[in-house]
N, CA, C and O atoms as a GROMACS GRO file, in nm:
protein
  592
    1MET      N    1  -3.767  -7.936  -0.476
    1MET     CA    2  -3.850  -7.824  -0.501
    1MET      C    3  -3.768  -7.697  -0.490
    1MET      O    4  -3.690  -7.676  -0.397
    2GLN      N    5  -3.788  -7.615  -0.587
    2GLN     CA    6  -3.716  -7.489  -0.591
    2GLN      C    7  -3.810  -7.375  -0.557
    2GLN      O    8  -3.929  -7.375  -0.587
    3ILE      N    9  -3.748  -7.278  -0.493
    3ILE     CA   10  -3.828  -7.160  -0.459
    3ILE      C   11  -3.792  -7.053  -0.562
    3ILE      O   12  -3.676  -7.019  -0.583
    4ALA      N   13  -3.892  -7.003  -0.620
    4ALA     CA   14  -3.870  -6.899  -0.721
    4ALA      C   15  -3.860  -6.763  -0.652
    4ALA      O   16  -3.929  -6.737  -0.553
    5PRO      N   17  -3.775  -6.678  -0.704
    5PRO     CA   18  -3.766  -6.545  -0.645
    5PRO      C   19  -3.895  -6.469  -0.668
    5PRO      O   20  -3.968  -6.490  -0.765
    6LEU      N   21  -3.920  -6.381  -0.576
    6LEU     CA   22  -4.040  -6.300  -0.585
    6LEU      C   23  -4.026  -6.203  -0.701
    6LEU      O   24  -3.922  -6.140  -0.719
    7ALA      N   25  -4.124  -6.193  -0.773
    7ALA     CA   26  -4.121  -6.101  -0.886
    7ALA      C   27  -4.157  -5.961  -0.836
    7ALA      O   28  -4.255  -5.941  -0.764
    8VAL      N   29  -4.076  -5.870  -0.875
    8VAL     CA   30  -4.101  -5.731  -0.835
    8VAL      C   31  -4.170  -5.666  -0.953
    8VAL      O   32  -4.125  -5.674  -1.067
    9SER      N   33  -4.276  -5.605  -0.923
    9SER     CA   34  -4.352  -5.544  -1.031
    9SER      C   35  -4.278  -5.422  -1.086
    9SER      O   36  -4.192  -5.367  -1.018
   10GLY      N   37  -4.309  -5.382  -1.206
   10GLY     CA   38  -4.246  -5.267  -1.271
   10GLY      C   39  -4.274  -5.139  -1.194
   10GLY      O   40  -4.194  -5.046  -1.198
   11LEU      N   41  -4.384  -5.132  -1.126
   11LEU     CA   42  -4.421  -5.013  -1.050
   11LEU      C   43  -4.326  -4.994  -0.934
   11LEU      O   44  -4.283  -4.882  -0.905
   12ASP      N   45  -4.293  -5.104  -0.867
   12ASP     CA   46  -4.200  -5.094  -0.755
   12ASP      C   47  -4.062  -5.049  -0.801
   12ASP      O   48  -3.996  -4.971  -0.732
   13LYS      N   49  -4.017  -5.097  -0.916
   13LYS     CA   50  -3.886  -5.056  -0.968
   13LYS      C   51  -3.885  -4.907  -1.001
   13LYS      O   52  -3.788  -4.837  -0.973
   14GLN      N   53  -3.995  -4.860  -1.060
   14GLN     CA   54  -4.002  -4.719  -1.094
   14GLN      C   55  -4.004  -4.632  -0.970
   14GLN      O   56  -3.936  -4.529  -0.964
   15SER      N   57  -4.079  -4.671  -0.871
   15SER     CA   58  -4.087  -4.590  -0.750
   15SER      C   59  -3.953  -4.591  -0.677
   15SER      O   60  -3.911  -4.489  -0.621
   16ASN      N   61  -3.885  -4.706  -0.678
   16ASN     CA   62  -3.754  -4.713  -0.618
   16ASN      C   63  -3.656  -4.624  -0.694
   16ASN      O   64  -3.577  -4.552  -0.632
   17THR      N   65  -3.660  -4.629  -0.824
   17THR     CA   66  -3.573  -4.548  -0.906
   17THR      C   67  -3.604  -4.401  -0.886
   17THR      O   68  -3.512  -4.320  -0.878
   18SER      N   69  -3.729  -4.366  -0.878
   18SER     CA   70  -3.768  -4.226  -0.857
   18SER      C   71  -3.719  -4.179  -0.721
   18SER      O   72  -3.669  -4.068  -0.705
   19TYR      N   73  -3.735  -4.266  -0.624
   19TYR     CA   74  -3.690  -4.230  -0.489
   19TYR      C   75  -3.539  -4.210  -0.487
   19TYR      O   76  -3.490  -4.113  -0.431
   20ASP      N   77  -3.465  -4.302  -0.549
   20ASP     CA   78  -3.320  -4.292  -0.554
   20ASP      C   79  -3.275  -4.166  -0.628
   20ASP      O   80  -3.184  -4.096  -0.582
   21SER      N   81  -3.337  -4.137  -0.739
   21SER     CA   82  -3.298  -4.017  -0.815
   21SER      C   83  -3.336  -3.891  -0.738
   21SER      O   84  -3.263  -3.792  -0.743
   22ALA      N   85  -3.447  -3.893  -0.667
   22ALA     CA   86  -3.486  -3.776  -0.587
   22ALA      C   87  -3.388  -3.757  -0.472
   22ALA      O   88  -3.349  -3.645  -0.439
   23GLN      N   89  -3.350  -3.869  -0.412
   23GLN     CA   90  -3.255  -3.860  -0.301
   23GLN      C   91  -3.120  -3.810  -0.353
   23GLN      O   92  -3.056  -3.727  -0.288
   24THR      N   93  -3.076  -3.859  -0.465
   24THR     CA   94  -2.950  -3.815  -0.526
   24THR      C   95  -2.957  -3.666  -0.561
   24THR      O   96  -2.861  -3.592  -0.539
   25ALA      N   97  -3.070  -3.624  -0.615
   25ALA     CA   98  -3.085  -3.482  -0.651
   25ALA      C   99  -3.083  -3.394  -0.526
   25ALA      O  100  -3.024  -3.286  -0.526
   26ALA      N  101  -3.147  -3.441  -0.419
   26ALA     CA  102  -3.148  -3.364  -0.294
   26ALA      C  103  -3.008  -3.355  -0.235
   26ALA      O  104  -2.966  -3.248  -0.191
   27GLU      N  105  -2.937  -3.468  -0.235
   27GLU     CA  106  -2.800  -3.466  -0.184
   27GLU      C  107  -2.711  -3.377  -0.269
   27GLU      O  108  -2.625  -3.306  -0.217
   28SER      N  109  -2.732  -3.380  -0.400
   28SER     CA  110  -2.655  -3.295  -0.491
   28SER      C  111  -2.685  -3.148  -0.466
   28SER      O  112  -2.594  -3.065  -0.465
   29ALA      N  113  -2.811  -3.117  -0.446
   29ALA     CA  114  -2.848  -2.977  -0.418
   29ALA      C  115  -2.789  -2.931  -0.285
   29ALA      O  116  -2.740  -2.819  -0.273
   30LYS      N  117  -2.795  -3.019  -0.186
   30LYS     CA  118  -2.739  -2.985  -0.055
   30LYS      C  119  -2.588  -2.966  -0.066
   30LYS      O  120  -2.533  -2.873  -0.007
   31PHE      N  121  -2.521  -3.053  -0.141
   31PHE     CA  122  -2.378  -3.041  -0.162
   31PHE      C  123  -2.345  -2.910  -0.235
   31PHE      O  124  -2.250  -2.841  -0.199
   32SER      N  125  -2.424  -2.878  -0.337
   32SER     CA  126  -2.403  -2.753  -0.411
   32SER      C  127  -2.421  -2.632  -0.320
   32SER      O  128  -2.345  -2.536  -0.329
   33GLN      N  129  -2.521  -2.638  -0.234
   33GLN     CA  130  -2.545  -2.528  -0.142
   33GLN      C  131  -2.427  -2.511  -0.045
   33GLN      O  132  -2.381  -2.400  -0.022
   34ILE      N  133  -2.378  -2.622   0.009
   34ILE     CA  134  -2.263  -2.617   0.100
   34ILE      C  135  -2.140  -2.566   0.027
   34ILE      O  136  -2.064  -2.485   0.079
   35LEU      N  137  -2.121  -2.614  -0.096
   35LEU     CA  138  -2.007  -2.571  -0.177
   35LEU      C  139  -2.014  -2.421  -0.206
   35LEU      O  140  -1.913  -2.351  -0.194
   36ASP      N  141  -2.133  -2.372  -0.244
   36ASP     CA  142  -2.150  -2.228  -0.269
   36ASP      C  143  -2.123  -2.146  -0.143
   36ASP      O  144  -2.062  -2.039  -0.150
   37GLU      N  145  -2.170  -2.196  -0.029
   37GLU     CA  146  -2.148  -2.126   0.097
   37GLU      C  147  -1.999  -2.118   0.129
   37GLU      O  148  -1.949  -2.013   0.170
   38LEU      N  149  -1.928  -2.226   0.110
   38LEU     CA  150  -1.783  -2.227   0.134
   38LEU      C  151  -1.709  -2.136   0.036
   38LEU      O  152  -1.614  -2.068   0.074
   39LYS      N  153  -1.753  -2.137  -0.090
   39LYS     CA  154  -1.691  -2.048  -0.188
   39LYS      C  155  -1.712  -1.902  -0.148
   39LYS      O  156  -1.622  -1.820  -0.161
   40GLY      N  157  -1.832  -1.870  -0.099
   40GLY     CA  158  -1.861  -1.734  -0.053
   40GLY      C  159  -1.772  -1.695   0.062
   40GLY      O  160  -1.722  -1.582   0.067
   41ARG      N  161  -1.751  -1.787   0.156
   41ARG     CA  162  -1.663  -1.758   0.269
   41ARG      C  163  -1.520  -1.734   0.222
   41ARG      O  164  -1.453  -1.642   0.268
   42VAL      N  165  -1.474  -1.818   0.129
   42VAL     CA  166  -1.338  -1.803   0.077
   42VAL      C  167  -1.325  -1.670   0.003
   42VAL      O  168  -1.225  -1.599   0.019
   43ASP      N  169  -1.426  -1.635  -0.079
   43ASP     CA  170  -1.422  -1.509  -0.151
   43ASP      C  171  -1.418  -1.391  -0.056
   43ASP      O  172  -1.343  -1.296  -0.076
   44LYS      N  173  -1.500  -1.397   0.050
   44LYS     CA  174  -1.500  -1.289   0.149
   44LYS      C  175  -1.363  -1.279   0.217
   44LYS      O  176  -1.310  -1.170   0.235
   45ALA      N  177  -1.309  -1.394   0.254
   45ALA     CA  178  -1.178  -1.394   0.321
   45ALA      C  179  -1.069  -1.344   0.228
   45ALA      O  180  -0.985  -1.264   0.268
   46SER      N  181  -1.070  -1.390   0.104
   46SER     CA  182  -0.965  -1.347   0.011
   46SER      C  183  -0.981  -1.201  -0.025
   46SER      O  184  -0.882  -1.129  -0.040
   47SER      N  185  -1.106  -1.154  -0.039
   47SER     CA  186  -1.124  -1.012  -0.070
   47SER      C  187  -1.083  -0.926   0.050
   47SER      O  188  -1.030  -0.817   0.031
   48ALA      N  189  -1.108  -0.973   0.171
   48ALA     CA  190  -1.065  -0.900   0.290
   48ALA      C  191  -0.913  -0.897   0.298
   48ALA      O  192  -0.853  -0.795   0.332
   49GLU      N  193  -0.850  -1.010   0.266
   49GLU     CA  194  -0.704  -1.016   0.267
   49GLU      C  195  -0.646  -0.925   0.159
   49GLU      O  196  -0.547  -0.856   0.182
   50GLU      N  197  -0.709  -0.927   0.041
   50GLU     CA  198  -0.662  -0.841  -0.068
   50GLU      C  199  -0.679  -0.694  -0.031
   50GLU      O  200  -0.590  -0.613  -0.056
   51ALA      N  201  -0.792  -0.660   0.029
   51ALA     CA  202  -0.815  -0.522   0.070
   51ALA      C  203  -0.712  -0.479   0.174
   51ALA      O  204  -0.661  -0.368   0.171
   52LYS      N  205  -0.683  -0.570   0.267
   52LYS     CA  206  -0.583  -0.540   0.370
   52LYS      C  207  -0.446  -0.522   0.306
   52LYS      O  208  -0.371  -0.432   0.344
   53ALA      N  209  -0.412  -0.608   0.210
   53ALA     CA  210  -0.283  -0.598   0.142
   53ALA      C  211  -0.273  -0.468   0.063
   53ALA      O  212  -0.168  -0.403   0.063
   54VAL      N  213  -0.381  -0.429  -0.004
   54VAL     CA  214  -0.382  -0.304  -0.080
   54VAL      C  215  -0.368  -0.185   0.015
   54VAL      O  216  -0.294  -0.091  -0.013
   55GLN      N  217  -0.438  -0.192   0.127
   55GLN     CA  218  -0.431  -0.084   0.226
   55GLN      C  219  -0.289  -0.073   0.283
   55GLN      O  220  -0.237   0.038   0.299
   56GLU      N  221  -0.227  -0.185   0.313
   56GLU     CA  222  -0.090  -0.184   0.364
   56GLU      C  223   0.007  -0.130   0.259
   56GLU      O  224   0.100  -0.057   0.292
   57ALA      N  225  -0.015  -0.166   0.132
   57ALA     CA  226   0.071  -0.116   0.024
   57ALA      C  227   0.058   0.036   0.010
   57ALA      O  228   0.156   0.106  -0.010
   58LYS      N  229  -0.066   0.085   0.020
   58LYS     CA  230  -0.088   0.230   0.012
   58LYS      C  231  -0.021   0.300   0.130
   58LYS      O  232   0.040   0.406   0.113
   59ALA      N  233  -0.033   0.243   0.248
   59ALA     CA  234   0.029   0.303   0.366
   59ALA      C  235   0.181   0.304   0.352
   59ALA      O  236   0.247   0.401   0.389
   60ALA      N  237   0.238   0.195   0.299
   60ALA     CA  238   0.382   0.188   0.279
   60ALA      C  239   0.428   0.290   0.176
   60ALA      O  240   0.532   0.353   0.192
   61GLU      N  241   0.349   0.306   0.070
   61GLU     CA  242   0.383   0.405  -0.032
   61GLU      C  243   0.375   0.547   0.024
   61GLU      O  244   0.458   0.632  -0.008
   62LYS      N  245   0.275   0.570   0.109
   62LYS     CA  246   0.262   0.703   0.172
   62LYS      C  247   0.382   0.731   0.263
   62LYS      O  248   0.437   0.841   0.261
   63ARG      N  249   0.422   0.631   0.344
   63ARG     CA  250   0.539   0.649   0.430
   63ARG      C  251   0.665   0.672   0.346
   63ARG      O  252   0.751   0.752   0.384
   64ASP      N  253   0.674   0.602   0.234
   64ASP     CA  254   0.789   0.618   0.145
   64ASP      C  255   0.794   0.760   0.090
   64ASP      O  256   0.900   0.822   0.086
   65GLN      N  257   0.680   0.811   0.047
   65GLN     CA  258   0.674   0.948  -0.005
   65GLN      C  259   0.707   1.049   0.104
   65GLN      O  260   0.776   1.148   0.078
   66GLU      N  261   0.659   1.025   0.225
   66GLU     CA  262   0.690   1.115   0.337
   66GLU      C  263   0.839   1.116   0.368
   66GLU      O  264   0.896   1.221   0.397
   67LEU      N  265   0.903   0.999   0.360
   67LEU     CA  266   1.046   0.991   0.384
   67LEU      C  267   1.123   1.068   0.276
   67LEU      O  268   1.217   1.141   0.307
   68LYS      N  269   1.083   1.051   0.150
   68LYS     CA  270   1.148   1.124   0.042
   68LYS      C  271   1.133   1.275   0.063
   68LYS      O  272   1.228   1.351   0.046
   69LYS      N  273   1.012   1.316   0.100
   69LYS     CA  274   0.987   1.458   0.121
   69LYS      C  275   1.072   1.512   0.237
   69LYS      O  276   1.125   1.623   0.228
   70ALA      N  277   1.084   1.435   0.343
   70ALA     CA  278   1.165   1.478   0.457
   70ALA      C  279   1.312   1.489   0.419
   70ALA      O  280   1.380   1.583   0.460
   71CYS      N  281   1.360   1.394   0.340
   71CYS     CA  282   1.501   1.398   0.296
   71CYS      C  283   1.526   1.518   0.206
   71CYS      O  284   1.629   1.585   0.217
   72GLU      N  285   1.430   1.545   0.116
   72GLU     CA  286   1.444   1.663   0.030
   72GLU      C  287   1.439   1.791   0.114
   72GLU      O  288   1.512   1.886   0.085
   73GLY      N  289   1.354   1.795   0.215
   73GLY     CA  290   1.347   1.912   0.303
   73GLY      C  291   1.477   1.935   0.376
   73GLY      O  292   1.521   2.048   0.392
   74PHE      N  293   1.539   1.826   0.422
   74PHE     CA  294   1.668   1.839   0.490
   74PHE      C  295   1.773   1.892   0.394
   74PHE      O  296   1.851   1.981   0.430
   75GLU      N  297   1.776   1.838   0.272
   75GLU     CA  298   1.875   1.885   0.175
   75GLU      C  299   1.851   2.032   0.141
   75GLU      O  300   1.946   2.108   0.128
   76ALA      N  301   1.725   2.072   0.126
   76ALA     CA  302   1.694   2.212   0.097
   76ALA      C  303   1.742   2.302   0.211
   76ALA      O  304   1.796   2.410   0.187
   77MET      N  305   1.722   2.258   0.336
   77MET     CA  306   1.766   2.336   0.450
   77MET      C  307   1.919   2.346   0.451
   77MET      O  308   1.975   2.454   0.476
   78PHE      N  309   1.986   2.236   0.424
   78PHE     CA  310   2.132   2.237   0.420
   78PHE      C  311   2.183   2.329   0.311
   78PHE      O  312   2.273   2.410   0.334
   79LEU      N  313   2.126   2.318   0.192
   79LEU     CA  314   2.168   2.403   0.081
   79LEU      C  315   2.140   2.551   0.110
   79LEU      O  316   2.219   2.638   0.074
   80ASN      N  317   2.028   2.578   0.175
   80ASN     CA  318   1.993   2.716   0.209
   80ASN      C  319   2.096   2.774   0.307
   80ASN      O  320   2.140   2.888   0.291
   81MET      N  321   2.134   2.696   0.406
   81MET     CA  322   2.236   2.743   0.501
   81MET      C  323   2.369   2.768   0.430
   81MET      O  324   2.437   2.866   0.456
   82MET      N  325   2.404   2.677   0.340
   82MET     CA  326   2.528   2.693   0.265
   82MET      C  327   2.521   2.817   0.175
   82MET      O  328   2.618   2.892   0.165
   83TYR      N  329   2.409   2.839   0.111
   83TYR     CA  330   2.391   2.953   0.022
   83TYR      C  331   2.398   3.084   0.099
   83TYR      O  332   2.457   3.182   0.052
   84ARG      N  333   2.339   3.087   0.218
   84ARG     CA  334   2.345   3.208   0.302
   84ARG      C  335   2.489   3.240   0.342
   84ARG      O  336   2.530   3.356   0.342
   85GLN      N  337   2.564   3.136   0.374
   85GLN     CA  338   2.704   3.159   0.411
   85GLN      C  339   2.784   3.209   0.291
   85GLN      O  340   2.872   3.294   0.306
   86MET      N  341   2.753   3.157   0.174
   86MET     CA  342   2.822   3.206   0.054
   86MET      C  343   2.783   3.351   0.026
   86MET      O  344   2.868   3.431  -0.012
   87ARG      N  345   2.656   3.385   0.043
   87ARG     CA  346   2.609   3.522   0.020
   87ARG      C  347   2.674   3.618   0.120
   87ARG      O  348   2.700   3.734   0.088
   88ALA      N  349   2.701   3.571   0.240
   88ALA     CA  350   2.763   3.656   0.342
   88ALA      C  351   2.905   3.696   0.304
   88ALA      O  352   2.955   3.797   0.354
   89THR      N  353   2.970   3.620   0.218
   89THR     CA  354   3.107   3.653   0.177
   89THR      C  355   3.110   3.762   0.071
   89THR      O  356   3.215   3.823   0.046
   90VAL      N  357   2.995   3.788   0.006
   90VAL     CA  358   2.988   3.890  -0.099
   90VAL      C  359   2.971   4.026  -0.031
   90VAL      O  360   2.883   4.042   0.054
   91PRO      N  361   3.053   4.124  -0.067
   91PRO     CA  362   3.040   4.256  -0.003
   91PRO      C  363   2.907   4.322  -0.041
   91PRO      O  364   2.853   4.301  -0.150
   92GLU      N  365   2.856   4.404   0.053
   92GLU     CA  366   2.729   4.473   0.029
   92GLU      C  367   2.748   4.583  -0.074
   92GLU      O  368   2.859   4.632  -0.094
   93ASN      N  369   2.640   4.620  -0.137
   93ASN     CA  370   2.638   4.726  -0.236
   93ASN      C  371   2.645   4.860  -0.163
   93ASN      O  372   2.549   4.901  -0.099
   94THR      N  373   2.759   4.926  -0.172
   94THR     CA  374   2.774   5.053  -0.101
   94THR      C  375   2.719   5.171  -0.179
   94THR      O  376   2.694   5.277  -0.121
   95LEU      N  377   2.700   5.156  -0.309
   95LEU     CA  378   2.650   5.266  -0.391
   95LEU      C  379   2.504   5.297  -0.358
   95LEU      O  380   2.470   5.412  -0.332
   96PHE      N  381   2.420   5.194  -0.360
   96PHE     CA  382   2.279   5.216  -0.332
   96PHE      C  383   2.239   5.170  -0.193
   96PHE      O  384   2.136   5.213  -0.141
   97GLY      N  385   2.318   5.083  -0.132
   97GLY     CA  386   2.282   5.028  -0.003
   97GLY      C  387   2.177   4.919  -0.018
   97GLY      O  388   2.116   4.904  -0.124
   98GLU      N  389   2.157   4.844   0.086
   98GLU     CA  390   2.056   4.738   0.082
   98GLU      C  391   1.956   4.763   0.193
   98GLU      O  392   1.993   4.780   0.309
   99SER      N  393   1.833   4.766   0.156
   99SER     CA  394   1.728   4.789   0.255
   99SER      C  395   1.695   4.657   0.326
   99SER      O  396   1.731   4.548   0.281
  100HIS      N  397   1.625   4.671   0.436
  100HIS     CA  398   1.581   4.552   0.511
  100HIS      C  399   1.485   4.470   0.426
  100HIS      O  400   1.488   4.347   0.430
  101ALA      N  401   1.399   4.537   0.352
  101ALA     CA  402   1.302   4.468   0.265
  101ALA      C  403   1.374   4.387   0.158
  101ALA      O  404   1.333   4.275   0.127
  102LEU      N  405   1.480   4.442   0.102
  102LEU     CA  406   1.555   4.370  -0.001
  102LEU      C  407   1.620   4.246   0.057
  102LEU      O  408   1.623   4.142  -0.009
  103LYS      N  409   1.672   4.253   0.179
  103LYS     CA  410   1.732   4.136   0.244
  103LYS      C  411   1.628   4.028   0.269
  103LYS      O  412   1.654   3.910   0.248
  104ILE      N  413   1.509   4.068   0.314
  104ILE     CA  414   1.401   3.971   0.336
  104ILE      C  415   1.362   3.905   0.204
  104ILE      O  416   1.344   3.784   0.198
  105PHE      N  417   1.350   3.986   0.099
  105PHE     CA  418   1.316   3.932  -0.033
  105PHE      C  419   1.422   3.833  -0.080
  105PHE      O  420   1.388   3.727  -0.132
  106GLN      N  421   1.550   3.868  -0.063
  106GLN     CA  422   1.657   3.778  -0.105
  106GLN      C  423   1.654   3.647  -0.026
  106GLN      O  424   1.675   3.540  -0.083
  107ASP      N  425   1.628   3.655   0.104
  107ASP     CA  426   1.619   3.532   0.185
  107ASP      C  427   1.504   3.443   0.139
  107ASP      O  428   1.519   3.322   0.128
  108MET      N  429   1.388   3.506   0.113
  108MET     CA  430   1.272   3.426   0.067
  108MET      C  431   1.301   3.366  -0.070
  108MET      O  432   1.267   3.250  -0.095
  109ARG      N  433   1.362   3.443  -0.159
  109ARG     CA  434   1.396   3.392  -0.292
  109ARG      C  435   1.496   3.278  -0.281
  109ARG      O  436   1.483   3.176  -0.350
  110ASP      N  437   1.595   3.294  -0.195
  110ASP     CA  438   1.696   3.190  -0.176
  110ASP      C  439   1.634   3.062  -0.120
  110ASP      O  440   1.671   2.952  -0.161
  111ASP      N  441   1.539   3.077  -0.027
  111ASP     CA  442   1.470   2.960   0.029
  111ASP      C  443   1.400   2.880  -0.081
  111ASP      O  444   1.415   2.759  -0.091
  112GLU      N  445   1.322   2.951  -0.163
  112GLU     CA  446   1.249   2.884  -0.271
  112GLU      C  447   1.343   2.826  -0.375
  112GLU      O  448   1.320   2.717  -0.427
  113LEU      N  449   1.449   2.897  -0.405
  113LEU     CA  450   1.547   2.848  -0.500
  113LEU      C  451   1.610   2.717  -0.452
  113LEU      O  452   1.624   2.623  -0.530
  114MET      N  453   1.646   2.712  -0.327
  114MET     CA  454   1.709   2.590  -0.274
  114MET      C  455   1.609   2.476  -0.260
  114MET      O  456   1.648   2.359  -0.273
  115LYS      N  457   1.482   2.507  -0.234
  115LYS     CA  458   1.379   2.401  -0.233
  115LYS      C  459   1.367   2.340  -0.372
  115LYS      O  460   1.358   2.218  -0.386
  116ASN      N  461   1.367   2.424  -0.474
  116ASN     CA  462   1.358   2.373  -0.611
  116ASN      C  463   1.482   2.296  -0.651
  116ASN      O  464   1.473   2.195  -0.720
  117VAL      N  465   1.598   2.342  -0.607
  117VAL     CA  466   1.722   2.269  -0.636
  117VAL      C  467   1.718   2.131  -0.570
  117VAL      O  468   1.754   2.031  -0.632
  118ALA      N  469   1.675   2.125  -0.444
  118ALA     CA  470   1.668   1.996  -0.373
  118ALA      C  471   1.565   1.904  -0.437
  118ALA      O  472   1.589   1.784  -0.449
  119ALA      N  473   1.450   1.959  -0.479
  119ALA     CA  474   1.347   1.876  -0.543
  119ALA      C  475   1.394   1.825  -0.679
  119ALA      O  476   1.350   1.719  -0.723
  120GLY      N  477   1.481   1.899  -0.744
  120GLY     CA  478   1.531   1.858  -0.875
  120GLY      C  479   1.650   1.765  -0.869
  120GLY      O  480   1.708   1.733  -0.973
  121GLY      N  481   1.688   1.720  -0.753
  121GLY     CA  482   1.800   1.628  -0.740
  121GLY      C  483   1.910   1.682  -0.652
  121GLY      O  484   1.984   1.606  -0.590
  122GLY      N  485   1.921   1.813  -0.645
  122GLY     CA  486   2.018   1.875  -0.556
  122GLY      C  487   2.159   1.825  -0.578
  122GLY      O  488   2.203   1.805  -0.691
  123ILE      N  489   2.229   1.805  -0.468
  123ILE     CA  490   2.368   1.757  -0.475
  123ILE      C  491   2.377   1.611  -0.431
  123ILE      O  492   2.487   1.557  -0.416
  124GLY      N  493   2.263   1.547  -0.411
  124GLY     CA  494   2.260   1.405  -0.381
  124GLY      C  495   2.247   1.368  -0.234
  124GLY      O  496   2.244   1.250  -0.201
  125ILE      N  497   2.238   1.465  -0.147
  125ILE     CA  498   2.226   1.435  -0.005
  125ILE      C  499   2.094   1.365   0.025
  125ILE      O  500   2.090   1.268   0.101
  126ALA      N  501   1.987   1.415  -0.037
  126ALA     CA  502   1.854   1.356  -0.012
  126ALA      C  503   1.851   1.210  -0.056
  126ALA      O  504   1.795   1.125   0.014
  127ASP      N  505   1.909   1.179  -0.171
  127ASP     CA  506   1.911   1.041  -0.220
  127ASP      C  507   1.989   0.949  -0.128
  127ASP      O  508   1.946   0.837  -0.098
  128MET      N  509   2.105   0.996  -0.081
  128MET     CA  510   2.186   0.915   0.010
  128MET      C  511   2.112   0.891   0.142
  128MET      O  512   2.112   0.780   0.194
  129MET      N  513   2.052   0.996   0.194
  129MET     CA  514   1.977   0.982   0.320
  129MET      C  515   1.861   0.886   0.302
  129MET      O  516   1.835   0.802   0.389
  130TYR      N  517   1.790   0.898   0.190
  130TYR     CA  518   1.676   0.810   0.164
  130TYR      C  519   1.719   0.664   0.158
  130TYR      O  520   1.654   0.577   0.215
  131LYS      N  521   1.828   0.638   0.088
  131LYS     CA  522   1.878   0.500   0.077
  131LYS      C  523   1.920   0.444   0.213
  131LYS      O  524   1.903   0.325   0.239
  132GLN      N  525   1.975   0.530   0.299
  132GLN     CA  526   2.017   0.483   0.432
  132GLN      C  527   1.900   0.467   0.527
  132GLN      O  528   1.899   0.375   0.609
  133LEU      N  529   1.802   0.554   0.517
  133LEU     CA  530   1.691   0.551   0.612
  133LEU      C  531   1.578   0.455   0.574
  133LEU      O  532   1.506   0.409   0.662
  134LYS      N  533   1.562   0.426   0.446
  134LYS     CA  534   1.451   0.342   0.402
  134LYS      C  535   1.450   0.205   0.470
  134LYS      O  536   1.344   0.164   0.519
  135PRO      N  537   1.562   0.130   0.477
  135PRO     CA  538   1.557   0.000   0.545
  135PRO      C  539   1.520   0.012   0.693
  135PRO      O  540   1.451  -0.074   0.747
  136GLN      N  541   1.567   0.117   0.758
  136GLN     CA  542   1.533   0.136   0.900
  136GLN      C  543   1.385   0.163   0.917
  136GLN      O  544   1.322   0.110   1.009
  137VAL      N  545   1.330   0.246   0.831
  137VAL     CA  546   1.187   0.278   0.839
  137VAL      C  547   1.103   0.154   0.810
  137VAL      O  548   1.003   0.129   0.877
  138GLU      N  549   1.143   0.077   0.708
  138GLU     CA  550   1.069  -0.045   0.674
  138GLU      C  551   1.073  -0.147   0.786
  138GLU      O  552   0.971  -0.209   0.817
  139SER      N  553   1.189  -0.165   0.850
  139SER     CA  554   1.198  -0.263   0.958
  139SER      C  555   1.116  -0.217   1.079
  139SER      O  556   1.054  -0.299   1.146
  140ARG      N  557   1.115  -0.087   1.105
  140ARG     CA  558   1.034  -0.036   1.215
  140ARG      C  559   0.885  -0.056   1.188
  140ARG      O  560   0.809  -0.094   1.278
  141ASN      N  561   0.844  -0.031   1.065
  141ASN     CA  562   0.702  -0.050   1.027
  141ASN      C  563   0.665  -0.198   1.031
  141ASN      O  564   0.554  -0.233   1.070
  142ALA      N  565   0.757  -0.284   0.990
  142ALA     CA  566   0.729  -0.428   0.994
  142ALA      C  567   0.714  -0.474   1.139
  142ALA      O  568   0.628  -0.556   1.170
  143ALA      N  569   0.797  -0.421   1.227
  143ALA     CA  570   0.786  -0.456   1.369
  143ALA      C  571   0.654  -0.407   1.427
  143ALA      O  572   0.594  -0.475   1.510
  144GLN      N  573   0.610  -0.290   1.386
  144GLN     CA  574   0.482  -0.238   1.434
  144GLN      C  575   0.366  -0.321   1.382
  144GLN      O  576   0.267  -0.340   1.454
  145ASN      N  577   0.375  -0.370   1.257
  145ASN     CA  578   0.269  -0.453   1.202
  145ASN      C  579   0.261  -0.587   1.274
  145ASN      O  580   0.152  -0.642   1.291
  146VAL      N  581   0.374  -0.640   1.316
  146VAL     CA  582   0.376  -0.767   1.388
  146VAL      C  583   0.309  -0.750   1.525
  146VAL      O  584   0.237  -0.839   1.571
  147ILE      N  585   0.334  -0.636   1.589
  147ILE     CA  586   0.275  -0.611   1.721
  147ILE      C  587   0.124  -0.600   1.710
  147ILE      O  588   0.052  -0.646   1.799
  148LYS      N  589   0.075  -0.538   1.602
  148LYS     CA  590  -0.069  -0.521   1.584
  148LYS      C  591  -0.131  -0.656   1.567
  148LYS      O  592  -0.253  -0.666   1.550
   0.00000   0.00000   0.00000
């Protein structure tokens, strides 16, 4: 005698299939939700890192510009001192004389002239100083960033 397998009605197969597909859909939705949440976290982290990198780049560029400006200021001061010494070798105008106001005007004009000369490239002192000081400034800033 053989035992026949129990026949499963079509209704049971459909309900089982519906249950399985519903469970699969729920798991898929839950997985999608978790995936979206993780993507959001990654986006927030990467955008924060990008913002920090942009901020650091701007700060480095600002320090670089400040260093260039300081080097140009030093060169302008050096050129101004040199120009004053050269002017001191020229004899004064004895025919009309030189007033105190004229000397002040000449000093102010010479200051501005030498600032413009230094800003336009000068004699190269600012460029040499910048090239020598830039690595030192960068290493100091990198050390400060590590400490933070």
